[in-house]
C-alpha positions as CSV (number, residue, x, y, z in Angstrom):
1,X,-25.2,-22.1,-7.6
2,X,-23.5,-25.7,-7.9
3,X,-21.6,-24.4,-10.7
4,X,-19.5,-21.9,-8.3
5,X,-18.0,-25.0,-6.3
6,X,-16.2,-26.1,-9.5
7,X,-14.9,-22.7,-10.3
8,X,-11.9,-20.9,-9.2
9,X,-11.1,-17.9,-7.8
10,X,-13.9,-15.2,-8.7
11,X,-15.4,-17.6,-12.0
12,X,-18.4,-18.9,-11.2
13,X,-20.0,-16.2,-9.2
14,X,-22.9,-14.2,-10.7
15,X,-21.9,-10.3,-11.8
16,X,-22.4,-8.4,-8.5
17,X,-24.1,-5.0,-8.3
18,X,-23.3,-2.6,-5.7
19,X,-24.5,-3.2,-2.1
20,X,-27.0,-0.2,-0.5
21,X,-25.8,-0.7,2.9
22,X,-29.0,1.7,3.6
23,X,-31.4,-0.8,2.9
24,X,-29.8,-4.4,3.4
25,X,-31.9,-6.6,5.1
26,X,-29.8,-9.4,7.0
27,X,-30.7,-12.7,6.3
28,X,-32.6,-15.3,9.1
29,X,-29.6,-17.4,8.6
30,X,-26.6,-17.4,10.9
31,X,-23.9,-17.6,7.8
32,X,-23.2,-13.9,7.7
33,X,-21.7,-11.1,9.4
34,X,-21.9,-7.4,9.4
35,X,-19.5,-4.6,10.7
36,X,-21.0,-1.4,10.5
37,X,-19.3,1.9,11.9
38,X,-20.5,3.3,15.3
39,X,-22.0,6.3,14.3
40,X,-24.0,5.1,11.5
41,X,-27.6,4.1,11.9
42,X,-28.2,0.6,10.8
43,X,-28.2,-3.0,11.9
44,X,-24.9,-4.5,12.3
45,X,-23.7,-7.6,14.3
46,X,-20.6,-5.6,15.2
47,X,-19.4,-1.8,15.4
48,X,-16.2,0.2,14.8
49,X,-15.5,3.7,15.6
50,X,-14.6,5.7,13.0
51,X,-11.6,5.0,11.2
52,X,-8.7,7.9,11.4
53,X,-8.1,7.6,7.5
54,X,-9.4,9.2,4.3
55,X,-11.8,6.7,3.0
56,X,-9.3,6.5,-0.2
57,X,-6.8,5.2,2.3
58,X,-9.3,2.8,4.1
59,X,-9.9,1.5,0.6
60,X,-6.2,1.1,-0.4
61,X,-5.2,-0.6,2.9
62,X,-8.5,-3.1,2.3
63,X,-6.9,-3.7,-1.1
64,X,-3.6,-5.2,0.3
65,X,-5.3,-6.8,3.0
66,X,-7.5,-8.8,0.7
67,X,-4.9,-9.6,-1.0
68,X,-2.9,-11.2,1.7
69,X,-5.8,-13.4,2.6
70,X,-5.5,-16.9,1.6
71,X,-7.7,-18.0,-1.2
72,X,-9.4,-14.4,-1.5
73,X,-10.0,-12.8,-5.3
74,X,-11.3,-9.5,-6.4
75,X,-14.9,-9.7,-7.6
76,X,-15.6,-6.0,-8.3
77,X,-15.2,-2.7,-7.3
78,X,-17.6,0.8,-7.5
79,X,-15.4,3.5,-7.4
80,X,-18.6,5.6,-6.9
81,X,-19.5,3.6,-3.7
82,X,-15.8,3.4,-2.4
83,X,-17.0,-0.1,-2.2
84,X,-15.1,-3.1,-3.3
85,X,-16.4,-7.1,-3.5
86,X,-14.0,-10.3,-2.9
87,X,-14.6,-14.0,-3.6
88,X,-12.9,-15.8,-0.6
89,X,-13.0,-19.7,-1.3
90,X,-13.4,-22.3,1.6
91,X,-10.1,-24.5,2.0
92,X,-12.0,-27.9,1.6
93,X,-15.2,-27.5,-0.3
94,X,-14.2,-24.3,-2.5
95,X,-17.5,-22.8,-1.2
96,X,-17.8,-19.3,-2.3
97,X,-18.2,-16.4,0.3
98,X,-18.5,-12.8,-0.8
99,X,-16.8,-10.0,1.2
100,X,-18.1,-6.5,0.6
101,X,-16.6,-3.3,1.8
102,X,-17.4,0.4,1.7
103,X,-15.8,3.3,3.2
104,X,-17.2,6.6,3.7
105,X,-16.8,9.9,5.7
106,X,-18.6,10.2,8.9
107,X,-18.5,11.9,12.0
108,X,-15.1,11.5,13.5
109,X,-13.3,10.1,10.8
110,X,-14.2,7.1,7.9
111,X,-16.9,4.9,8.5
112,X,-16.3,1.2,7.8
113,X,-19.1,-1.5,6.5
114,X,-17.7,-5.1,6.1
115,X,-20.0,-7.6,5.3
116,X,-19.0,-11.2,4.8
117,X,-21.8,-13.9,3.8
118,X,-21.7,-17.3,2.6
119,X,-23.3,-18.4,-0.7
120,X,-24.4,-21.7,0.1
121,X,-25.9,-23.3,3.1
122,X,-27.4,-21.8,6.2
123,X,-24.7,-22.1,9.2
124,X,-21.1,-21.2,8.8
125,X,-20.0,-22.1,12.1
126,X,-19.0,-18.5,12.6
127,X,-16.8,-18.6,9.5
128,X,-18.2,-15.0,8.4
129,X,-17.5,-13.4,11.8
130,X,-13.9,-14.7,12.3
131,X,-13.3,-13.3,8.8
132,X,-14.7,-10.1,9.6
133,X,-12.4,-9.6,12.8
134,X,-9.9,-10.9,10.9
135,X,-9.8,-8.3,8.0
136,X,-10.6,-5.5,10.5
137,X,-7.5,-6.6,12.8
138,X,-5.3,-6.7,9.7
139,X,-6.6,-3.3,8.5
140,X,-6.2,-1.4,11.3
141,X,-2.6,-2.9,11.5
142,X,-2.0,-1.7,7.7
143,X,-3.0,1.9,8.6
144,X,-0.9,2.4,11.9
145,X,1.9,1.0,9.6
146,X,1.4,3.8,6.6
């Protein structure tokens, strides 16, 4: 993974595969944060009630949000799952983190799964949790703005 430190953008990151949130097992390390819909079963550090928009509108707004975040680069899109992945590089050391988002219909609207994880190291000093909360706040603002 050292090669990823010397890369820029999404370069140097192994080719991703879609993430199955139904079978995701969170690591023991404290360098991840998972937001899940409050109406969906499963593990998660944070929960959000369903969003009042279609899954397509949520993902389009997330694309705009990600594009406006510093050092955030598109990594992969899996249209069949309504899932996208981005690489976010740290400012100081260029460490790559991965953000995965998926939107799906759930009771009461659209459920959002938003998962941020470090690829390097054990602890992230809370960076991934702060990122998930910032992306969620920006997403909610983007959906309100239309």
